[in-house]
C-alpha positions in Angstrom: 98.4 111.5 101.7 99.8 114.7 103.1 97.8 114.5 106.4 99.8 113.5 109.4 96.8 112.2 111.4 93.8 110.1 110.7 90.2 110.4 111.9 90.5 107.4 114.2 93.7 108.7 115.8 91.7 111.0 118.1 89.4 108.1 119.1 92.2 105.6 119.9 95.0 107.9 121.0 98.6 106.8 121.4 99.3 103.2 122.0 101.9 101.8 124.4 104.9 100.9 122.4 104.4 103.5 119.7 107.6 105.1 118.6 108.3 108.3 116.7 109.7 108.3 113.2 113.2 109.1 114.2 113.4 106.3 116.7 112.3 103.8 114.0 114.6 104.9 111.2 117.4 106.3 113.3 118.3 109.9 113.4 121.0 110.8 110.8 120.8 107.5 109.0 120.9 109.3 105.6 124.0 111.2 106.5 125.7 108.0 107.5 124.8 106.4 104.1 126.1 109.4 102.2 129.3 109.3 104.2 129.8 105.6 103.5 129.3 106.1 99.7 131.9 108.9 99.7 134.4 106.8 101.6 134.0 103.8 99.2 133.5 105.6 95.9 130.9 104.8 93.3 131.4 101.0 93.8 129.6 100.9 97.2 126.1 100.3 95.6 125.8 96.6 96.1 127.2 93.3 94.8 128.1 92.5 91.2 125.3 91.5 88.9 125.0 87.9 88.0 125.4 86.3 84.5 123.1 87.3 81.7 120.1 85.0 81.3 120.2 84.6 77.5 117.2 82.3 77.4 115.0 84.9 79.2 116.2 87.8 77.0 115.7 85.6 73.9 112.1 84.8 75.0 111.5 88.5 75.6 112.7 89.5 72.2 110.7 86.7 70.6 107.6 88.0 72.4 108.3 91.5 71.1 108.7 90.2 67.6 105.5 88.2 67.8 103.7 91.3 69.0 105.0 93.4 66.1 103.9 90.7 63.6 100.4 90.7 65.1 100.3 94.5 65.0 101.4 94.5 61.3 98.6 91.9 60.6 96.0 94.2 62.3 97.3 97.1 60.3 97.1 95.3 57.0 93.7 93.8 57.7 92.1 97.2 58.7 93.7 99.2 55.8 92.2 97.0 53.0 
């Protein structure tokens, strides 16, 4: 993953329309993002979260409880 070229890059060469990394992502984009965060404080990280989905959280906790019951049953059945 640390190689910057591949075996078939030498075969095919550069294509028309290829752009370097800086042209794609913009030079200095990270500095601009850091400046925007500093200007707006810690609250510049996106929109507010939506309401809590209690049904989904309840289903998740019910699944965890069912898994613990099954694990306890395995433990009891193998220890006898």
